[in-house]
Short mmCIF file of the C-alpha atoms (twelve columns), coordinates in Angstrom:
data_MODEL
# 
_entry.id   MODEL 
# 
loop_
_atom_site.group_PDB 
_atom_site.id 
_atom_site.type_symbol 
_atom_site.label_atom_id 
_atom_site.label_alt_id 
_atom_site.label_comp_id 
_atom_site.label_asym_id 
_atom_site.label_seq_id 
_atom_site.Cartn_x 
_atom_site.Cartn_y 
_atom_site.Cartn_z 
_atom_site.pdbx_PDB_model_num 
ATOM 1   C CA . MET A 1   0.151   0.067  -0.098  1 
ATOM 2   C CA . TRP A 2   2.853   2.563  1.367   1 
ATOM 3   C CA . GLU A 3   5.062   1.683  -1.224  1 
ATOM 4   C CA . ASN A 4   2.451   2.873  -4.228  1 
ATOM 5   C CA . ALA A 5   1.719   6.031  -2.662  1 
ATOM 6   C CA . VAL A 6   2.148   7.710  -6.124  1 
ATOM 7   C CA . VAL A 7   -1.315  6.974  -7.175  1 
ATOM 8   C CA . LEU A 8   -2.422  9.363  -4.611  1 
ATOM 9   C CA . SER A 9   -1.421  11.633 -7.544  1 
ATOM 10  C CA . ASN A 10  -4.354  10.633 -9.452  1 
ATOM 11  C CA . LYS A 11  -6.359  12.781 -8.311  1 
ATOM 12  C CA . ALA A 12  -4.406  15.608 -10.014 1 
ATOM 13  C CA . ALA A 13  -5.044  14.202 -13.146 1 
ATOM 14  C CA . PRO A 14  -6.001  17.627 -14.913 1 
ATOM 15  C CA . LEU A 15  -2.731  19.003 -14.267 1 
ATOM 16  C CA . PHE A 16  -0.577  16.725 -15.566 1 
ATOM 17  C CA . ALA A 17  -2.949  17.349 -18.761 1 
ATOM 18  C CA . ILE A 18  -1.756  20.608 -19.034 1 
ATOM 19  C CA . LEU A 19  1.599   20.168 -18.029 1 
ATOM 20  C CA . GLU A 20  1.866   17.978 -20.857 1 
ATOM 21  C CA . ILE A 21  0.025   19.971 -22.864 1 
ATOM 22  C CA . LEU A 22  2.869   22.905 -21.945 1 
ATOM 23  C CA . PHE A 23  5.557   20.575 -22.182 1 
ATOM 24  C CA . ARG A 24  4.563   19.593 -25.766 1 
ATOM 25  C CA . LYS A 25  3.947   23.786 -26.767 1 
ATOM 26  C CA . LYS A 26  7.926   24.078 -25.511 1 
ATOM 27  C CA . GLY A 27  8.925   21.372 -27.994 1 
ATOM 28  C CA . PHE A 28  10.102  18.351 -25.281 1 
ATOM 29  C CA . ASP A 29  10.285  14.903 -26.480 1 
ATOM 30  C CA . ASP A 30  8.218   11.955 -24.906 1 
ATOM 31  C CA . GLN A 31  10.942  10.572 -22.894 1 
ATOM 32  C CA . ARG A 32  11.361  13.913 -20.990 1 
ATOM 33  C CA . ILE A 33  7.748   14.517 -20.852 1 
ATOM 34  C CA . ASN A 34  6.776   11.258 -19.240 1 
ATOM 35  C CA . SER A 35  9.911   11.761 -16.843 1 
ATOM 36  C CA . LEU A 36  8.802   15.191 -15.772 1 
ATOM 37  C CA . LEU A 37  5.172   13.966 -15.259 1 
ATOM 38  C CA . SER A 38  6.157   11.312 -13.012 1 
ATOM 39  C CA . GLY A 39  8.284   13.455 -10.627 1 
ATOM 40  C CA . TRP A 40  5.201   15.714 -10.658 1 
ATOM 41  C CA . ARG A 41  3.167   12.685 -9.529  1 
ATOM 42  C CA . TYR A 42  5.526   12.062 -7.276  1 
ATOM 43  C CA . LEU A 43  5.777   15.471 -5.846  1 
ATOM 44  C CA . VAL A 44  1.885   15.697 -5.838  1 
ATOM 45  C CA . SER A 45  1.264   12.689 -4.261  1 
ATOM 46  C CA . SER A 46  3.887   14.105 -0.842  1 
ATOM 47  C CA . THR A 47  1.175   17.093 -1.009  1 
ATOM 48  C CA . GLN A 48  -1.788  14.671 -1.163  1 
ATOM 49  C CA . LEU A 49  0.070   12.467 1.909   1 
ATOM 50  C CA . CYS A 50  0.482   15.877 3.853   1 
ATOM 51  C CA . ASP A 51  -3.171  17.252 3.171   1 
ATOM 52  C CA . ASP A 52  -4.449  13.815 4.151   1 
ATOM 53  C CA . ILE A 53  -3.034  13.894 7.751   1 
ATOM 54  C CA . THR A 54  -4.194  17.582 7.871   1 
ATOM 55  C CA . ASP A 55  -7.738  16.459 7.546   1 
ATOM 56  C CA . ALA A 56  -7.399  13.119 8.731   1 
ATOM 57  C CA . LYS A 57  -10.336 14.094 11.163  1 
ATOM 58  C CA . GLU A 58  -12.879 15.755 8.633   1 
ATOM 59  C CA . ASP A 59  -12.378 12.615 6.429   1 
ATOM 60  C CA . LEU A 60  -12.993 10.265 8.798   1 
ATOM 61  C CA . GLN A 61  -16.352 11.921 9.893   1 
ATOM 62  C CA . ASN A 62  -17.203 11.695 5.841   1 
ATOM 63  C CA . GLY A 63  -16.750 8.241  6.263   1 
ATOM 64  C CA . PHE A 64  -13.324 8.441  4.096   1 
ATOM 65  C CA . GLU A 65  -10.367 5.863  5.137   1 
ATOM 66  C CA . THR A 66  -7.056  7.855  3.578   1 
ATOM 67  C CA . LEU A 67  -3.796  5.704  3.111   1 
ATOM 68  C CA . VAL A 68  -2.293  7.890  6.119   1 
ATOM 69  C CA . MET A 69  -5.392  6.813  8.055   1 
ATOM 70  C CA . SER A 70  -5.552  3.002  7.000   1 
ATOM 71  C CA . GLY A 71  -7.121  0.603  9.139   1 
ATOM 72  C CA . TYR A 72  -8.719  3.110  11.645  1 
ATOM 73  C CA . TYR A 73  -12.241 1.530  11.273  1 
ATOM 74  C CA . SER A 74  -11.306 -1.976 11.581  1 
ATOM 75  C CA . LYS A 75  -9.180  -0.807 14.577  1 
ATOM 76  C CA . TYR A 76  -11.914 1.779  16.025  1 
ATOM 77  C CA . GLY A 77  -15.392 0.867  14.060  1 
ATOM 78  C CA . THR A 78  -17.710 2.959  12.383  1 
ATOM 79  C CA . LYS A 79  -19.529 3.954  14.883  1 
ATOM 80  C CA . SER A 80  -17.281 5.272  17.409  1 
ATOM 81  C CA . ALA A 81  -17.038 8.561  18.025  1 
ATOM 82  C CA . ILE A 82  -14.004 10.108 15.935  1 
ATOM 83  C CA . THR A 83  -11.648 11.475 18.463  1 
ATOM 84  C CA . GLU A 84  -8.251  13.181 18.380  1 
ATOM 85  C CA . LYS A 85  -7.051  11.189 20.667  1 
ATOM 86  C CA . SER A 86  -8.263  8.363  18.841  1 
ATOM 87  C CA . ILE A 87  -6.713  9.790  15.350  1 
ATOM 88  C CA . SER A 88  -2.962  10.623 17.198  1 
ATOM 89  C CA . ASP A 89  -2.988  6.949  18.943  1 
ATOM 90  C CA . HIS A 90  -3.810  5.555  15.109  1 
ATOM 91  C CA . LEU A 91  -0.723  7.984  13.912  1 
ATOM 92  C CA . SER A 92  1.943   5.671  16.274  1 
ATOM 93  C CA . PRO A 93  5.478   6.084  15.983  1 
ATOM 94  C CA . GLU A 94  6.007   3.280  13.180  1 
ATOM 95  C CA . ARG A 95  3.418   5.147  11.007  1 
ATOM 96  C CA . MET A 96  4.369   8.515  11.290  1 
ATOM 97  C CA . LYS A 97  7.795   6.902  10.368  1 
ATOM 98  C CA . LEU A 98  6.120   5.530  7.043   1 
ATOM 99  C CA . TYR A 99  4.576   8.881  6.662   1 
ATOM 100 C CA . TYR A 100 7.991   10.511 6.976   1 
ATOM 101 C CA . GLU A 101 10.068  8.236  4.694   1 
ATOM 102 C CA . THR A 102 7.101   8.063  2.213   1 
ATOM 103 C CA . ASN A 103 7.405   11.226 1.352   1 
ATOM 104 C CA . VAL A 104 11.153  12.036 1.710   1 
ATOM 105 C CA . ASN A 105 11.200  9.436  -0.755  1 
ATOM 106 C CA . CYS A 106 8.384   11.081 -2.956  1 
ATOM 107 C CA . PHE A 107 10.895  14.187 -2.895  1 
ATOM 108 C CA . ASN A 108 13.707  12.133 -3.355  1 
ATOM 109 C CA . ILE A 109 12.325  10.793 -6.856  1 
ATOM 110 C CA . SER A 110 11.022  14.072 -8.390  1 
ATOM 111 C CA . ARG A 111 14.440  15.872 -7.049  1 
ATOM 112 C CA . GLU A 112 16.383  13.482 -9.261  1 
ATOM 113 C CA . ILE A 113 14.040  13.935 -12.319 1 
ATOM 114 C CA . PHE A 114 13.602  17.857 -12.192 1 
ATOM 115 C CA . LYS A 115 17.569  17.935 -11.598 1 
ATOM 116 C CA . LYS A 116 18.325  15.434 -14.495 1 
ATOM 117 C CA . TYR A 117 16.588  18.244 -17.042 1 
ATOM 118 C CA . ASN A 118 17.578  20.927 -15.272 1 
ATOM 119 C CA . GLU A 119 14.182  22.666 -13.973 1 
ATOM 120 C CA . ASP A 120 15.129  25.019 -11.742 1 
ATOM 121 C CA . LEU A 121 11.732  26.313 -11.383 1 
ATOM 122 C CA . PHE A 122 10.162  22.837 -10.472 1 
ATOM 123 C CA . LEU A 123 13.593  22.550 -7.806  1 
ATOM 124 C CA . LEU A 124 12.393  26.007 -6.388  1 
ATOM 125 C CA . TYR A 125 8.807   24.496 -5.715  1 
ATOM 126 C CA . LEU A 126 9.432   21.362 -4.542  1 
ATOM 127 C CA . GLU A 127 12.086  22.317 -2.028  1 
ATOM 128 C CA . ILE A 128 9.645   25.145 -0.536  1 
ATOM 129 C CA . GLN A 129 6.798   22.314 -0.070  1 
ATOM 130 C CA . TYR A 130 10.146  20.119 1.100   1 
ATOM 131 C CA . TYR A 131 11.189  22.836 3.584   1 
ATOM 132 C CA . GLN A 132 7.134   23.295 4.603   1 
ATOM 133 C CA . PHE A 133 6.782   19.623 5.246   1 
ATOM 134 C CA . ASN A 134 9.603   19.197 7.559   1 
ATOM 135 C CA . ASN A 135 8.388   22.361 9.040   1 
ATOM 136 C CA . SER A 136 5.123   20.134 10.064  1 
ATOM 137 C CA . PHE A 137 6.609   18.263 12.704  1 
ATOM 138 C CA . GLU A 138 7.468   19.767 16.487  1 
ATOM 139 C CA . LEU A 139 10.805  19.049 17.700  1 
# 
């Protein structure tokens, strides 16, 4: 499940269509286009993971169990109250480590792709997102 976090980027399909059009207008070849779109998929997946952890309570109250909160209903049931404590308990140190490592992996894959093609603007955006991600943790 976590190893396929990139599928979370499917929510942003319209963005990828727009990027592909822009890349084609720029004259990029198919290999570069596919690679850059892959980089964006990983970056968007990280963004989605961050959003899912932020919106965990709201998603659960709406009956939606995201990757970040997977297994919540099997642990607490669907009829029990969704509380900050139950969410916090579910986000165990092991789960948070997996969340962190998955995000860092997504960032690293994107970074390598954007570096390969000297896409400095994409790299700047990625590093801003990476900085915000790392600042979301209390030390």
